[in-house]
VOZA-322520 format. One record per atom (N, C-alpha, C, O, CB): residue number from 1; residue in one letter; atom name; y, x, z. Coordinates in steps of 0.05 Angstrom, whole numbers, plus 5000, padded with zeros to 4 digits. Glycine has a CB too. Layout:
! residues N
+------+-------+------+------+------+------+
| roti | ketor | lopa |    v |    u |    w |
+------+-------+------+------+------+------+
|  NUM |     A |   CA |    Y |    X |    Z |
...
+------+-------+------+------+------+------+
END
This chain:
! residues 59
+------+-------+------+------+------+------+
| roti | ketor | lopa |    v |    u |    w |
+------+-------+------+------+------+------+
|    1 |     M |    N | 5226 | 5025 | 4701 |
|    1 |     M |   CA | 5211 | 5034 | 4724 |
|    1 |     M |    C | 5230 | 5040 | 4747 |
|    1 |     M |    O | 5251 | 5052 | 4742 |
|    1 |     M |   CB | 5193 | 5059 | 4716 |
|    2 |     P |    N | 5223 | 5033 | 4771 |
|    2 |     P |   CA | 5242 | 5039 | 4793 |
|    2 |     P |    C | 5243 | 5069 | 4799 |
|    2 |     P |    O | 5225 | 5084 | 4793 |
|    2 |     P |   CB | 5233 | 5024 | 4818 |
|    3 |     P |    N | 5265 | 5077 | 4811 |
|    3 |     P |   CA | 5268 | 5106 | 4818 |
|    3 |     P |    C | 5248 | 5114 | 4840 |
|    3 |     P |    O | 5239 | 5096 | 4854 |
|    3 |     P |   CB | 5297 | 5112 | 4826 |
|    4 |     P |    N | 5242 | 5140 | 4842 |
|    4 |     P |   CA | 5223 | 5149 | 4862 |
|    4 |     P |    C | 5229 | 5140 | 4891 |
|    4 |     P |    O | 5210 | 5133 | 4906 |
|    4 |     P |   CB | 5222 | 5179 | 4862 |
|    5 |     N |    N | 5254 | 5138 | 4899 |
|    5 |     N |   CA | 5260 | 5130 | 4926 |
|    5 |     N |    C | 5252 | 5101 | 4931 |
|    5 |     N |    O | 5242 | 5094 | 4952 |
|    5 |     N |   CB | 5290 | 5132 | 4932 |
|    6 |     A |    N | 5255 | 5084 | 4910 |
|    6 |     A |   CA | 5246 | 5056 | 4912 |
|    6 |     A |    C | 5215 | 5055 | 4915 |
|    6 |     A |    O | 5205 | 5038 | 4929 |
|    6 |     A |   CB | 5255 | 5040 | 4888 |
|    7 |     L |    N | 5202 | 5073 | 4901 |
|    7 |     L |   CA | 5172 | 5074 | 4903 |
|    7 |     L |    C | 5164 | 5082 | 4932 |
|    7 |     L |    O | 5145 | 5071 | 4943 |
|    7 |     L |   CB | 5161 | 5094 | 4883 |
|    8 |     K |    N | 5177 | 5102 | 4943 |
|    8 |     K |   CA | 5171 | 5110 | 4970 |
|    8 |     K |    C | 5175 | 5087 | 4989 |
|    8 |     K |    O | 5159 | 5083 | 5008 |
|    8 |     K |   CB | 5188 | 5134 | 4978 |
|    9 |     S |    N | 5196 | 5072 | 4986 |
|    9 |     S |   CA | 5202 | 5049 | 5003 |
|    9 |     S |    C | 5180 | 5028 | 5000 |
|    9 |     S |    O | 5172 | 5016 | 5019 |
|    9 |     S |   CB | 5229 | 5037 | 4996 |
|   10 |     A |    N | 5171 | 5023 | 4975 |
|   10 |     A |   CA | 5151 | 5003 | 4971 |
|   10 |     A |    C | 5124 | 5011 | 4984 |
|   10 |     A |    O | 5111 | 4995 | 4996 |
|   10 |     A |   CB | 5146 | 4999 | 4940 |
|   11 |     V |    N | 5117 | 5037 | 4982 |
|   11 |     V |   CA | 5093 | 5046 | 4995 |
|   11 |     V |    C | 5095 | 5043 | 5025 |
|   11 |     V |    O | 5076 | 5035 | 5038 |
|   11 |     V |   CB | 5087 | 5076 | 4988 |
|   12 |     A |    N | 5118 | 5050 | 5037 |
|   12 |     A |   CA | 5122 | 5048 | 5066 |
|   12 |     A |    C | 5120 | 5018 | 5074 |
|   12 |     A |    O | 5108 | 5012 | 5095 |
|   12 |     A |   CB | 5149 | 5059 | 5074 |
|   13 |     E |    N | 5131 | 5001 | 5058 |
|   13 |     E |   CA | 5130 | 4972 | 5064 |
|   13 |     E |    C | 5101 | 4962 | 5063 |
|   13 |     E |    O | 5093 | 4946 | 5080 |
|   13 |     E |   CB | 5147 | 4956 | 5045 |
|   14 |     L |    N | 5086 | 4971 | 5043 |
|   14 |     L |   CA | 5058 | 4963 | 5042 |
|   14 |     L |    C | 5042 | 4972 | 5066 |
|   14 |     L |    O | 5025 | 4958 | 5077 |
|   14 |     L |   CB | 5045 | 4974 | 5016 |
|   15 |     R |    N | 5048 | 4996 | 5075 |
|   15 |     R |   CA | 5034 | 5007 | 5099 |
|   15 |     R |    C | 5040 | 4990 | 5123 |
|   15 |     R |    O | 5023 | 4986 | 5141 |
|   15 |     R |   CB | 5041 | 5036 | 5103 |
|   16 |     C |    N | 5065 | 4981 | 5125 |
|   16 |     C |   CA | 5073 | 4964 | 5148 |
|   16 |     C |    C | 5060 | 4937 | 5148 |
|   16 |     C |    O | 5057 | 4924 | 5169 |
|   16 |     C |   CB | 5103 | 4961 | 5148 |
|   17 |     L |    N | 5051 | 4928 | 5125 |
|   17 |     L |   CA | 5039 | 4901 | 5123 |
|   17 |     L |    C | 5011 | 4901 | 5135 |
|   17 |     L |    O | 5001 | 4879 | 5143 |
|   17 |     L |   CB | 5038 | 4892 | 5094 |
|   18 |     V |    N | 4997 | 4923 | 5136 |
|   18 |     V |   CA | 4970 | 4924 | 5146 |
|   18 |     V |    C | 4968 | 4913 | 5174 |
|   18 |     V |    O | 4952 | 4895 | 5179 |
|   18 |     V |   CB | 4958 | 4952 | 5144 |
|   19 |     P |    N | 4984 | 4923 | 5193 |
|   19 |     P |   CA | 4982 | 4912 | 5221 |
|   19 |     P |    C | 4989 | 4883 | 5222 |
|   19 |     P |    O | 4978 | 4868 | 5238 |
|   19 |     P |   CB | 5000 | 4928 | 5239 |
|   20 |     E |    N | 5008 | 4874 | 5205 |
|   20 |     E |   CA | 5016 | 4846 | 5205 |
|   20 |     E |    C | 4993 | 4829 | 5196 |
|   20 |     E |    O | 4988 | 4808 | 5208 |
|   20 |     E |   CB | 5040 | 4842 | 5186 |
|   21 |     I |    N | 4979 | 4837 | 5175 |
|   21 |     I |   CA | 4956 | 4822 | 5166 |
|   21 |     I |    C | 4935 | 4821 | 5188 |
|   21 |     I |    O | 4923 | 4799 | 5193 |
|   21 |     I |   CB | 4944 | 4835 | 5140 |
|   22 |     L |    N | 4930 | 4843 | 5200 |
|   22 |     L |   CA | 4910 | 4844 | 5221 |
|   22 |     L |    C | 4917 | 4827 | 5245 |
|   22 |     L |    O | 4900 | 4814 | 5258 |
|   22 |     L |   CB | 4905 | 4873 | 5230 |
|   23 |     S |    N | 4943 | 4826 | 5252 |
|   23 |     S |   CA | 4951 | 4810 | 5275 |
|   23 |     S |    C | 4950 | 4780 | 5270 |
|   23 |     S |    O | 4949 | 4765 | 5289 |
|   23 |     S |   CB | 4980 | 4819 | 5283 |
|   24 |     N |    N | 4952 | 4772 | 5245 |
|   24 |     N |   CA | 4951 | 4744 | 5238 |
|   24 |     N |    C | 4923 | 4732 | 5239 |
|   24 |     N |    O | 4919 | 4708 | 5238 |
|   24 |     N |   CB | 4962 | 4739 | 5211 |
|   25 |     K |    N | 4903 | 4749 | 5242 |
|   25 |     K |   CA | 4875 | 4741 | 5244 |
|   25 |     K |    C | 4867 | 4723 | 5221 |
|   25 |     K |    O | 4853 | 4703 | 5224 |
|   25 |     K |   CB | 4871 | 4726 | 5271 |
|   26 |     L |    N | 4875 | 4731 | 5197 |
|   26 |     L |   CA | 4868 | 4717 | 5173 |
|   26 |     L |    C | 4841 | 4727 | 5162 |
|   26 |     L |    O | 4832 | 4719 | 5141 |
|   26 |     L |   CB | 4890 | 4719 | 5152 |
|   27 |     L |    N | 4829 | 4745 | 5176 |
|   27 |     L |   CA | 4805 | 4757 | 5167 |
|   27 |     L |    C | 4780 | 4742 | 5176 |
|   27 |     L |    O | 4780 | 4730 | 5198 |
|   27 |     L |   CB | 4803 | 4786 | 5176 |
|   28 |     D |    N | 4759 | 4743 | 5160 |
|   28 |     D |   CA | 4735 | 4728 | 5167 |
|   28 |     D |    C | 4718 | 4742 | 5188 |
|   28 |     D |    O | 4706 | 4729 | 5205 |
|   28 |     D |   CB | 4718 | 4725 | 5142 |
|   29 |     D |    N | 4718 | 4769 | 5188 |
|   29 |     D |   CA | 4701 | 4783 | 5207 |
|   29 |     D |    C | 4711 | 4811 | 5211 |
|   29 |     D |    O | 4730 | 4820 | 5199 |
|   29 |     D |   CB | 4672 | 4782 | 5197 |
|   30 |     E |    N | 4696 | 4826 | 5228 |
|   30 |     E |   CA | 4704 | 4853 | 5234 |
|   30 |     E |    C | 4701 | 4871 | 5210 |
|   30 |     E |    O | 4716 | 4891 | 5207 |
|   30 |     E |   CB | 4687 | 4864 | 5256 |
|   31 |     E |    N | 4683 | 4865 | 5192 |
|   31 |     E |   CA | 4680 | 4882 | 5168 |
|   31 |     E |    C | 4705 | 4881 | 5151 |
|   31 |     E |    O | 4713 | 4901 | 5140 |
|   31 |     E |   CB | 4655 | 4873 | 5152 |
|   32 |     D |    N | 4716 | 4857 | 5147 |
|   32 |     D |   CA | 4741 | 4854 | 5132 |
|   32 |     D |    C | 4763 | 4870 | 5145 |
|   32 |     D |    O | 4778 | 4884 | 5131 |
|   32 |     D |   CB | 4749 | 4825 | 5130 |
|   33 |     E |    N | 4765 | 4868 | 5171 |
|   33 |     E |   CA | 4786 | 4882 | 5186 |
|   33 |     E |    C | 4783 | 4912 | 5182 |
|   33 |     E |    O | 4803 | 4926 | 5177 |
|   33 |     E |   CB | 4785 | 4875 | 5216 |
|   34 |     L |    N | 4759 | 4922 | 5185 |
|   34 |     L |   CA | 4754 | 4951 | 5182 |
|   34 |     L |    C | 4761 | 4960 | 5153 |
|   34 |     L |    O | 4773 | 4981 | 5150 |
|   34 |     L |   CB | 4725 | 4958 | 5188 |
|   35 |     R |    N | 4753 | 4944 | 5134 |
|   35 |     R |   CA | 4759 | 4952 | 5106 |
|   35 |     R |    C | 4789 | 4953 | 5101 |
|   35 |     R |    O | 4798 | 4971 | 5088 |
|   35 |     R |   CB | 4745 | 4931 | 5087 |
|   36 |     I |    N | 4803 | 4934 | 5111 |
|   36 |     I |   CA | 4833 | 4934 | 5108 |
|   36 |     I |    C | 4845 | 4958 | 5122 |
|   36 |     I |    O | 4863 | 4971 | 5110 |
|   36 |     I |   CB | 4845 | 4908 | 5118 |
|   37 |     R |    N | 4836 | 4963 | 5146 |
|   37 |     R |   CA | 4847 | 4986 | 5160 |
|   37 |     R |    C | 4843 | 5013 | 5145 |
|   37 |     R |    O | 4860 | 5030 | 5145 |
|   37 |     R |   CB | 4834 | 4988 | 5188 |
|   38 |     L |    N | 4820 | 5015 | 5132 |
|   38 |     L |   CA | 4813 | 5040 | 5119 |
|   38 |     L |    C | 4825 | 5041 | 5090 |
|   38 |     L |    O | 4834 | 5063 | 5082 |
|   38 |     L |   CB | 4783 | 5043 | 5117 |
|   39 |     E |    N | 4824 | 5019 | 5076 |
|   39 |     E |   CA | 4831 | 5020 | 5047 |
|   39 |     E |    C | 4860 | 5014 | 5041 |
|   39 |     E |    O | 4871 | 5026 | 5022 |
|   39 |     E |   CB | 4814 | 5000 | 5033 |
|   40 |     A |    N | 4873 | 4998 | 5056 |
|   40 |     A |   CA | 4901 | 4990 | 5050 |
|   40 |     A |    C | 4920 | 5014 | 5049 |
|   40 |     A |    O | 4935 | 5016 | 5030 |
|   40 |     A |   CB | 4911 | 4969 | 5069 |
|   41 |     P |    N | 4921 | 5031 | 5069 |
|   41 |     P |   CA | 4940 | 5054 | 5067 |
|   41 |     P |    C | 4934 | 5072 | 5043 |
|   41 |     P |    O | 4953 | 5081 | 5030 |
|   41 |     P |   CB | 4938 | 5070 | 5093 |
|   42 |     M |    N | 4908 | 5076 | 5037 |
|   42 |     M |   CA | 4902 | 5093 | 5014 |
|   42 |     M |    C | 4910 | 5079 | 4988 |
|   42 |     M |    O | 4920 | 5092 | 4970 |
|   42 |     M |   CB | 4871 | 5100 | 5014 |
|   43 |     A |    N | 4905 | 5053 | 4987 |
|   43 |     A |   CA | 4913 | 5038 | 4963 |
|   43 |     A |    C | 4943 | 5038 | 4959 |
|   43 |     A |    O | 4952 | 5041 | 4936 |
|   43 |     A |   CB | 4903 | 5009 | 4965 |
|   44 |     A |    N | 4958 | 5036 | 4980 |
|   44 |     A |   CA | 4987 | 5036 | 4978 |
|   44 |     A |    C | 4997 | 5063 | 4968 |
|   44 |     A |    O | 5015 | 5065 | 4951 |
|   44 |     A |   CB | 5000 | 5030 | 5005 |
|   45 |     E |    N | 4985 | 5084 | 4979 |
|   45 |     E |   CA | 4993 | 5111 | 4971 |
|   45 |     E |    C | 4985 | 5117 | 4942 |
|   45 |     E |    O | 5000 | 5128 | 4926 |
|   45 |     E |   CB | 4980 | 5132 | 4989 |
|   46 |     T |    N | 4961 | 5108 | 4934 |
|   46 |     T |   CA | 4952 | 5111 | 4906 |
|   46 |     T |    C | 4970 | 5096 | 4887 |
|   46 |     T |    O | 4978 | 5107 | 4866 |
|   46 |     T |   CB | 4923 | 5102 | 4903 |
|   47 |     L |    N | 4977 | 5072 | 4894 |
|   47 |     L |   CA | 4995 | 5056 | 4877 |
|   47 |     L |    C | 5022 | 5070 | 4874 |
|   47 |     L |    O | 5033 | 5072 | 4852 |
|   47 |     L |   CB | 5000 | 5028 | 4889 |
|   48 |     G |    N | 5033 | 5080 | 4896 |
|   48 |     G |   CA | 5058 | 5095 | 4895 |
|   48 |     G |    C | 5057 | 5120 | 4877 |
|   48 |     G |    O | 5075 | 5125 | 4862 |
|   48 |     G |   CB | 5067 | 5103 | 4922 |
|   49 |     L |    N | 5035 | 5134 | 4880 |
|   49 |     L |   CA | 5031 | 5158 | 4863 |
|   49 |     L |    C | 5028 | 5152 | 4834 |
|   49 |     L |    O | 5039 | 5165 | 4817 |
|   49 |     L |   CB | 5007 | 5174 | 4873 |
|   50 |     M |    N | 5014 | 5130 | 4828 |
|   50 |     M |   CA | 5010 | 5122 | 4800 |
|   50 |     M |    C | 5037 | 5114 | 4788 |
|   50 |     M |    O | 5044 | 5121 | 4766 |
|   50 |     M |   CB | 4990 | 5098 | 4798 |
|   51 |     M |    N | 5053 | 5098 | 4804 |
|   51 |     M |   CA | 5079 | 5090 | 4794 |
|   51 |     M |    C | 5097 | 5113 | 4790 |
|   51 |     M |    O | 5112 | 5115 | 4770 |
|   51 |     M |   CB | 5092 | 5069 | 4813 |
|   52 |     L |    N | 5096 | 5132 | 4808 |
|   52 |     L |   CA | 5113 | 5156 | 4806 |
|   52 |     L |    C | 5105 | 5172 | 4781 |
|   52 |     L |    O | 5123 | 5182 | 4767 |
|   52 |     L |   CB | 5110 | 5173 | 4831 |
|   53 |     T |    N | 5079 | 5175 | 4776 |
|   53 |     T |   CA | 5070 | 5189 | 4753 |
|   53 |     T |    C | 5079 | 5176 | 4727 |
|   53 |     T |    O | 5088 | 5189 | 4708 |
|   53 |     T |   CB | 5039 | 5192 | 4753 |
|   54 |     M |    N | 5077 | 5149 | 4726 |
|   54 |     M |   CA | 5086 | 5135 | 4703 |
|   54 |     M |    C | 5116 | 5138 | 4698 |
|   54 |     M |    O | 5125 | 5140 | 4675 |
|   54 |     M |   CB | 5079 | 5105 | 4705 |
|   55 |     T |    N | 5131 | 5139 | 4720 |
|   55 |     T |   CA | 5160 | 5142 | 4718 |
|   55 |     T |    C | 5166 | 5169 | 4706 |
|   55 |     T |    O | 5184 | 5172 | 4689 |
|   55 |     T |   CB | 5173 | 5138 | 4746 |
|   56 |     R |    N | 5153 | 5189 | 4715 |
|   56 |     R |   CA | 5158 | 5217 | 4706 |
|   56 |     R |    C | 5150 | 5221 | 4677 |
|   56 |     R |    O | 5163 | 5236 | 4663 |
|   56 |     R |   CB | 5145 | 5237 | 4724 |
|   57 |     T |    N | 5128 | 5208 | 4669 |
|   57 |     T |   CA | 5118 | 5213 | 4642 |
|   57 |     T |    C | 5131 | 5195 | 4621 |
|   57 |     T |    O | 5126 | 5198 | 4597 |
|   57 |     T |   CB | 5088 | 5209 | 4641 |
|   58 |     S |    N | 5147 | 5176 | 4630 |
|   58 |     S |   CA | 5159 | 5157 | 4611 |
|   58 |     S |    C | 5184 | 5168 | 4598 |
|   58 |     S |    O | 5195 | 5156 | 4580 |
|   58 |     S |   CB | 5165 | 5131 | 4624 |
|   59 |     F |    N | 5193 | 5191 | 4607 |
|   59 |     F |   CA | 5218 | 5203 | 4596 |
|   59 |     F |    C | 5213 | 5221 | 4573 |
|   59 |     F |    O | 5232 | 5231 | 4561 |
|   59 |     F |   CB | 5233 | 5217 | 4617 |
+------+-------+------+------+------+------+
END
């Protein structure tokens, strides 16, 4: 499992990808765009917290 600092970096990188995805206009409609704007940051944070929890409990 990666160290906590690596997890923080991964979460930050995922958050940075949201505007990039939105700027590429790969979305079908406004609903997709809104869903990504709302859900992606929370998903990135949740993933980071889950990975951090697994790292701490694996010792």
